[in-house]
N, C-alpha and C positions, 0 to 999 in steps of 0.2 A: 270656471270649473270645467275640466276636460273629463269626459266619460271614457273609461278604458275597458277593454275586454278582459275577462279573467285570464285568458291565455297570455295576455301581455304582461301580467304581473307575476306569473310563475317564474321562479328563479330569482326574484327580486330579493336583495339583501334586507334583513330586518335588524333594526337597532332599537334600543330602549330610549326613552326620552332623556336619559342621562348620558347617552352617547355610547353605550356598551353594545358591541356586536352580539346579536342573539342567534341569527341563523339565516335561512333562506326559505321563501315561500315554496311549498311543494304542491299545495292543492287548496281549493276553496270548498267549504262545506256549505251546501245550499239547502234551504228549507222553504218550501212554498215560493220559489223564485226569488228569494232574498238570501244574501250571504249571512250565514249564522256564525261561521268561524273560519279560521285559517289553520291548515296543517303546516307546521314549520319544522324543517330539518334543522335541528339545533347544532350550533357550532361554537367554537371558542371556549372560553372559560365557563360558559353557562352550563355546559354538559355536566360538569361536576355538581352543580347545584340541583340537578334533577335526577341524581342517582344513576348517571350514565345512560339514560334514555337517549335515543337518537332523534326523537321527534316528539312534538307536543301539539295539541290543538288549543289555539288561543281564540276565545270568543271575540267576535268582531267589535264588541263594545270597548275592547282594550286598544283598538287601533286608533291612533291619534292623527296620522297622516299617511297618505299613499301618493307617491310620486315616483321619482327615480329610486327611492328607497321606501321601506315601510318604517314607521315609527310607532312603537307600542308603549303603553304606560309601563313603568317599571313595576307597578303593582301586579302586572301579569306574571312576573317572575315568581316561582314557587317559594314559599316560606314554610316555616313549621306549622302555621295556622291554616294555610290554604294549600290546596292541591290543584295542579293542572292536569287534565286528562292526558294520560300517556298513550302514545300511538304504539300498537303492537308491532314488534320487530318485523313480522311477516308482511306488514302493509308498507314498509319503507323500502 
C-alpha cells in the first residue's frame, strides 16, 4: 500500500464501481486529521441526476479505491430516497 499526499489526488478522475464517469476530486474535507469526505466536481451525465449542481461532497466511506483514479460505490449517486450534500456554487 502506497501512502499518498492529498495534494497528489486533487484533479484525479472519479468513477463509480459500475464504470460510469462521475467527476474529478477538487478537495478533501478533514476532521481531526482524518479524511471525512471528498468534494467532487461533477461531470458527464451525472450532472443531470443531481439537478445541475456542479459539485457534491461524497463521504469517505463511499470510496472503494484510490490509485490513478478514484472508485466510489454507485450508492453514492443521488436517488429519490437519499440526498448528497450539494456544494454551493460560490465555493466551486
